[in-house]
C-alpha positions in Angstrom: -0.2 0.1 0.0 1.0 3.6 -0.6 2.4 6.0 2.2 0.2 8.7 3.0 1.1 11.8 0.6 2.4 14.5 2.4 0.2 14.1 5.7 1.3 17.8 6.9 -0.5 19.0 3.9 -4.2 17.8 4.6 -4.3 18.2 8.3 -5.7 21.3 10.1 -3.6 23.9 11.9 -4.9 21.9 15.2 -4.1 18.2 15.0 -1.8 17.1 17.3 1.5 15.7 16.3 1.3 12.6 18.0 -2.3 11.7 16.5 -0.5 12.4 13.2 2.1 10.2 13.8 -0.1 7.6 14.9 -2.3 7.6 12.1 1.2 7.9 9.9 1.8 4.1 11.4 -1.5 2.6 10.4 -0.7 3.0 6.7 0.7 -0.5 6.5 -2.1 -2.2 7.6 -4.3 -1.4 4.7 -8.0 -1.0 4.2 -10.0 -3.0 6.5 -13.9 -1.6 5.5 -15.7 -4.7 6.1 -14.1 -5.9 9.5 -14.4 -2.3 10.7 -18.1 -2.3 9.6 -18.9 -5.6 11.8 -16.9 -4.4 14.8 -18.9 -1.3 15.0 -21.7 -3.0 14.6 -20.8 -5.9 17.3 -19.7 -2.8 20.1 -23.4 -1.0 18.8 -25.1 -4.6 19.6 -22.9 -5.4 22.9 -23.9 -2.0 24.4 -27.1 -2.1 23.5 -27.9 -4.8 26.2 -28.1 -1.9 28.1 -31.5 -1.3 26.1 -32.8 -5.0 26.7 -32.2 -3.9 31.0 -34.0 -0.6 30.6 -36.7 -2.6 28.9 -36.8 -5.5 31.2 -36.4 -3.5 34.6 -39.3 -1.1 33.4 -41.7 -4.1 32.4 -41.1 -6.8 35.2 -43.0 -4.5 37.7 -46.2 -5.3 35.9 -46.0 -8.7 36.7 -44.0 -8.7 40.1 -46.2 -6.0 41.9 -49.1 -8.2 42.1 -47.2 -11.1 44.2 -45.1 -8.1 45.9 -48.4 -6.5 47.6 -49.2 -10.2 48.7 -46.0 -11.0 50.3 -45.5 -7.2 52.1 -49.5 -6.7 52.2 -48.9 -3.4 50.7 -51.7 -0.7 50.8 -52.1 1.6 47.4 -49.4 4.1 48.5 -47.0 1.4 49.1 -47.3 0.0 45.6 -46.9 3.3 43.8 -43.9 3.8 45.9 -42.2 0.6 45.0 -43.5 1.0 41.3 -42.3 5.1 41.4 -38.9 4.1 42.9 -37.6 2.9 40.0 -38.4 6.4 38.0 -37.2 8.4 40.5 -33.6 6.5 40.4 -33.5 7.0 37.0 -33.8 10.7 37.2 -31.0 11.1 39.6 -28.7 8.3 37.1 -29.4 10.4 34.0 -28.4 13.7 35.7 -24.9 12.2 37.4 -24.1 9.8 34.8 -22.8 12.5 32.6 -19.6 14.3 35.1 -18.8 10.4 35.7 -18.5 9.5 31.5 -16.9 12.7 31.1 -14.0 11.9 33.7 -13.5 8.6 33.3 -14.8 7.1 30.2 -18.0 6.2 28.3 -16.9 2.5 28.6 -16.1 2.7 32.2 -19.2 4.4 33.1 -21.3 1.5 31.2 -19.5 -1.2 33.4 -19.8 0.5 36.6 -23.7 0.7 35.7 -24.0 -3.2 34.4 -22.6 -3.4 38.5 -25.3 -1.5 39.8 -28.1 -3.6 37.8 -26.4 -6.7 38.6 -26.3 -5.8 42.8 -29.7 -3.8 42.7 -31.5 -6.8 40.9 -30.3 -9.2 43.4 -31.4 -6.9 46.2 -34.9 -6.5 44.9 -35.2 -10.6 44.8 -33.7 -11.2 48.0 -35.5 -8.0 50.1 -36.6 -9.1 53.2 -38.8 -6.1 53.8 -40.7 -3.3 51.6 -38.0 -0.5 52.6 -35.4 -2.2 51.4 -37.2 -3.2 48.3 -37.7 0.5 47.6 -34.1 1.2 48.3 -32.8 -1.6 45.7 -35.4 -0.5 43.2 -33.9 3.3 43.5 -30.9 1.8 42.6 -31.9 -0.2 39.7 -33.6 3.1 38.6 -30.0 5.0 38.9 -28.6 2.1 36.7 -31.3 2.4 34.0 -31.0 6.0 34.1 -27.3 5.9 33.7 -27.5 3.4 30.6 -30.1 5.7 28.9 -27.6 8.6 29.1 -24.3 6.8 28.2 -25.1 4.3 26.1 -26.5 6.5 23.0 -23.7 8.5 23.5 -21.4 6.1 23.7 -22.7 4.5 20.4 -23.2 7.8 18.5 -19.5 8.4 19.1 -18.4 4.9 17.8 -20.9 4.8 14.7 -19.5 6.9 11.0 -22.2 9.3 9.9 -23.9 6.8 7.4 -24.7 4.2 9.8 -25.3 6.3 13.2 -29.1 6.4 12.9 -29.7 3.1 12.7 -27.3 2.3 15.4 -28.0 4.4 18.0 -31.4 3.5 17.2 -30.7 0.0 18.0 -31.3 1.1 21.9 -34.9 1.0 21.3 -35.5 -1.6 19.5 -33.5 -3.8 22.4 -35.6 -2.2 25.0 -38.9 -3.1 23.3 -37.5 -7.1 23.6 -36.9 -6.7 26.8 -40.3 -5.4 27.5 -41.8 -8.5 25.6 -39.5 -10.8 28.0 -40.6 -9.2 31.0 -43.8 -10.0 29.8 -42.8 -13.7 29.2 -41.2 -14.1 32.3 -43.8 -12.8 34.7 -46.3 -15.0 32.7 -44.5 -18.2 32.9 -43.0 -17.5 37.0 -46.3 -16.2 37.9 -47.3 -20.1 40.0 -46.3 -19.0 43.5 -46.7 -16.3 45.8 -42.5 -15.3 46.0 -42.1 -15.9 42.1 -41.6 -12.0 42.1 -37.9 -12.7 43.9 -37.1 -14.5 40.4 -38.3 -11.9 38.6 -36.3 -9.4 39.6 -33.0 -11.4 40.1 -32.9 -12.8 36.2 -32.6 -9.3 35.7 -29.0 -10.1 36.7 -27.9 -12.3 33.7 -28.2 -9.3 30.8 -26.6 -7.1 33.2 -23.7 -9.6 33.9 -23.1 -10.2 29.7 -23.1 -6.3 29.5 -20.3 -6.0 32.2 -18.6 -8.8 30.5 -19.1 -7.8 26.8 -18.0 -4.1 27.7 -14.4 -5.8 28.7 -13.3 -6.6 25.3 -14.9 -3.1 23.6 -13.2 -0.2 23.2 -13.3 3.4 24.2 -14.6 6.3 22.4 -12.0 7.9 20.1 -13.8 11.1 20.5 -13.4 10.9 24.3 -10.1 10.0 23.8 -9.1 12.6 21.8 -10.7 15.3 24.0 -8.6 14.0 26.7 -5.3 14.2 24.8 -4.8 10.2 24.2 -4.3 10.8 20.3 -2.4 7.5 19.6 -5.0 5.3 21.4 -7.6 7.2 20.0 -6.5 7.0 16.5 -5.8 3.2 16.4 -9.3 2.4 17.5 -10.5 4.8 15.1 -9.1 3.2 12.4 -10.7 -0.5 14.0 -13.9 1.4 13.5 -13.3 2.7 10.1 -10.8 0.4 8.2 -10.1 3.5 5.9 -7.2 5.6 6.2 -8.8 8.5 4.3 -12.0 8.2 6.3 -10.3 8.0 9.7 -7.7 11.1 8.8 -10.8 13.4 7.2 -12.6 12.3 11.1 -9.2 12.7 12.8 -9.1 16.3 11.3 -12.5 17.4 12.4 -12.8 15.8 15.4 -10.0 18.1 16.6 -10.4 20.9 14.9 -13.4 21.3 16.7 -11.7 20.3 20.2 -9.4 22.9 19.5 -12.2 25.7 19.1 -13.4 24.4 22.3 -10.2 24.9 23.7 -10.3 28.7 22.5 -12.8 29.4 24.3 -15.7 28.4 22.3 -17.4 26.4 24.7 -16.4 27.9 28.2 -20.1 28.2 30.0 -21.1 25.1 28.9 -24.9 24.5 28.6 -25.4 27.9 29.2 -23.1 28.9 26.0 -26.4 30.4 23.7 -25.1 28.7 20.3 -26.0 25.5 22.3 -29.4 26.7 23.2 -30.9 25.3 19.5 -29.3 21.8 20.2 -30.9 21.9 24.0 -34.5 22.6 22.3 -34.5 20.2 19.9 -33.3 17.5 22.1 -35.2 18.3 25.0 -38.3 19.1 23.4 -38.3 15.7 21.1 -37.3 13.4 25.0 -40.6 15.2 26.4 -42.9 14.7 23.5 -41.7 11.1 23.5 -43.3 10.3 26.9 -46.0 13.2 26.8 -47.3 12.0 23.6 -48.5 8.9 25.2 -46.9 5.6 24.3 -46.4 4.3 27.9 -50.3 4.6 28.3 -51.0 2.4 26.1 -48.0 0.1 27.1 -48.5 0.0 30.8 -52.6 1.1 30.7 -53.9 -0.6 28.0 -55.3 -4.1 30.1 -56.6 -1.4 32.9 -58.2 1.2 30.3 -59.8 -1.3 27.9 -60.9 -3.4 30.7 -63.2 -1.0 32.6 -64.5 0.1 29.3 -66.0 -3.1 29.0 -63.5 -5.5 26.9 -62.6 -8.8 28.5 -60.2 -9.7 31.0 -58.2 -12.1 28.6 -58.9 -9.7 25.3 -57.3 -6.9 26.8 -54.5 -8.7 28.2 -54.4 -10.5 24.4 -54.4 -6.8 22.9 -51.6 -5.8 25.6 -48.9 -8.4 24.2 -50.6 -7.6 20.3 -48.9 -3.9 21.2 -45.6 -5.1 22.8 -45.2 -7.1 19.4 -46.2 -4.3 17.3 -43.8 -1.9 19.1 -40.9 -4.5 18.4 -41.8 -5.0 14.7 -42.1 -1.0 14.4 -39.1 -0.2 16.1 -36.6 -2.4 14.0 -38.7 -1.1 10.5 -37.8 2.6 11.8 -33.7 1.3 12.5 -33.9 -0.1 8.5 -35.4 3.5 7.7 -34.1 6.0 9.9 -30.6 6.7 7.8 -32.1 6.4 4.5 -35.6 8.9 5.3 -34.2 11.1 8.2 -35.2 11.4 11.7 -37.0 14.6 11.0 -39.0 13.5 8.0 -40.2 9.9 9.7 -41.6 11.7 12.7 -43.1 14.5 10.2 -44.9 11.8 7.8 -45.9 9.6 10.7 -47.1 12.0 14.1 -50.0 13.3 12.2 -51.3 9.3 11.4 -50.4 8.6 15.2 -52.7 11.5 16.2 -55.2 10.2 13.5 -55.3 6.8 15.1 -56.0 7.8 18.8 -58.5 9.9 17.4 -60.3 7.1 15.7 -59.5 5.2 19.1 -61.3 7.8 21.3 -64.4 7.9 19.0 -64.8 4.3 19.3 -65.3 4.4 22.8 -68.1 7.4 22.3 -70.9 4.6 22.7 -71.3 2.9 25.7 -72.2 -0.7 24.2 -70.0 -3.4 24.6 -67.4 -3.6 22.1 -67.8 -5.9 19.4 -68.1 -6.3 15.4 -66.7 -3.3 13.1 -66.1 -1.4 16.6 -63.7 -4.1 18.2 -61.8 -4.0 15.0 -62.0 -0.6 14.7 -60.3 -0.1 18.6 -57.7 -3.2 17.7 -56.6 -1.3 14.1 -56.5 2.0 16.0 -54.8 1.2 18.9 -51.9 -1.0 16.4 -51.9 2.1 14.5 -50.9 4.5 17.1 -48.1 2.2 18.3 -46.7 1.8 14.5 -46.6 5.4 13.9 -45.7 7.0 17.3 -43.1 4.3 17.9 -41.8 4.0 14.2 -41.1 8.1 14.6 -40.8 9.7 18.2 -39.7 6.7 20.1 -37.1 5.3 17.5 -35.7 9.4 17.3 -35.6 10.4 21.4 -32.1 8.6 22.3 -30.8 9.4 18.6 -31.7 13.3 18.6 -30.0 14.0 21.7 -27.0 11.8 21.2 -26.1 13.7 17.9 -26.8 17.4 18.2 -24.9 18.3 21.1 -21.3 19.2 20.8 -18.6 17.2 22.6 -17.4 19.2 25.6 -21.0 19.3 26.8 -22.6 15.9 25.1 -22.5 13.7 28.3 -24.1 16.5 30.4 -26.4 17.4 28.0 -27.7 13.8 27.2 -28.2 13.5 30.7 -30.2 16.1 31.0 -32.3 14.9 28.0 -32.5 11.7 29.8 -33.8 12.7 32.4 -36.1 14.6 30.9 -37.7 11.5 29.4 -38.0 10.3 32.9 -39.4 13.4 34.6 -42.0 13.2 31.8 -42.6 9.4 31.9 -43.3 9.9 35.6 -46.1 12.7 34.9 -47.8 10.8 32.4 -47.9 7.7 34.8 -49.2 9.2 37.9 -52.1 11.5 36.1 -53.1 9.1 32.9 -55.9 7.0 35.7 -56.9 10.1 36.8 -57.6 11.5 33.5 -59.5 8.7 32.3 -62.5 9.2 35.5 -62.1 12.8 34.7 -62.1 12.9 30.8 -63.1 9.5 30.1 -61.7 6.9 27.7 -62.6 9.2 24.9 -61.0 12.4 26.4 -58.0 11.0 27.8 -57.3 9.7 24.1 -58.0 12.8 22.2 -56.1 14.6 24.9 -53.3 12.7 23.8 -53.7 13.1 20.1 -53.8 16.7 20.9 -50.2 16.1 22.2 -49.3 14.3 19.1 -50.4 17.2 16.6 -48.2 19.8 19.1 -45.5 16.7 18.6 -45.2 17.6 14.9 -45.2 21.1 15.3 -42.6 21.5 17.6 -40.1 18.9 14.9 -41.5 21.1 12.2 -40.3 24.3 13.9 -37.0 22.9 15.9 -35.7 19.6 15.0 -33.4 19.7 12.0 -32.9 16.6 9.7 -29.3 15.5 10.6 -28.9 12.3 8.7 -26.1 11.4 6.8 -24.3 14.3 8.6 -21.3 13.8 11.1 -21.2 15.1 14.6 -18.4 17.8 13.7 -20.7 19.3 11.0 -23.9 19.4 13.0 -21.4 21.5 16.0 -19.8 23.7 13.1 -24.1 24.4 12.0 -24.6 25.1 15.7 -21.7 27.7 16.2 -22.1 29.4 13.0 -25.8 29.8 14.0 -27.4 27.9 11.3 -28.3 24.8 13.0 -31.7 24.6 11.5 -30.8 26.0 7.4 -28.0 23.6 6.8 -28.6 20.3 8.1 -32.6 20.2 7.1 
């Protein structure tokens, strides 16, 4: 292979000499684009196991809480605390994990989160009293919150621009699989009053796999470059890209952006004015991803449908259909999000999600039993909402937040976006059944339909198209003040 021609001529003024020397040492290895592509896919898949834990521990409480209530004779308030402890812990985990991953690295932070998962899962299963269970659930939530902050950032910093959307969104797909796994485990282990202990402790198994898998994965090359580990960063970047020209260009872009931040561009952190459009876009999508109602359907569909006259078994079967549909839809979204684009998918699909909720609400205008055409229309509109909401907002939520922020605040800002998801989720969880009592089933579904339209309007005004652009190009657009104009 020929050597890199006059490497000093093609590098920017800010490129460090150590990084250049390391890159020059890579030229004799040969282009390994196929193996590099496989390496990125493996790294993203292993990291996405955090999403499996997220989904499993979020979903298993629905089955376990029945038996926990029997074991500890819980009051309604006790049940609410056991369920809500996870969300409360997740808010703090999302906010506090950013500084940890910034200081020690993305990879060690994920491994620490996996360790907390293991200990907290065993703590939940072995809890001798409800107080211990609530504390263990708080720590479990902290690990989940940390995972939702760190993993999307880690994968976004590993992935090439052309594949970033699908690889980061893999986290959401595995979350859906985790929910399905929780449903099936809860069903299979529902035979005895103490079965909830095994349900919780099984969460340690994927956590062990995540912790062990991360041992063999690399640190984020962007984090390494930001912390002056140039030679190691270039070596990892070459394994991830496999082509010297791609590595050279990406190295040049990262170091140029890093040098601009070191010169004072990023001094005030999240308060920096030019960062504000990214904050608005990411936090808005994070809030609407929950306020638009997906977890209302996932968690409360059986209760709402049973109260509306649908048989209990039929309501549970509909809930399983919701889980299957969300998984299939998320997989479809991952396949299309880099081709169609994040913004375009949301703009195309959110109006149909809203329409589905309006139709669903109309089905319940009559108090007559759900039979015949009304039953089919109810199922179709319910699954239609899941298809078009999960296929847009739920697929994009972690991706948008992981890619729009500049490197110097990416981890902290992602923590803020993740915390916004959890606060919004908690809010919706607390008010949904009250809304059904106050507005009725029809009014509740119509309200969430209006919120989906509001999400559409927000995306139209504040969320740019970032498909196919590098993280550094997004950062440059922010600094120049044309965040919306140049990458739509």
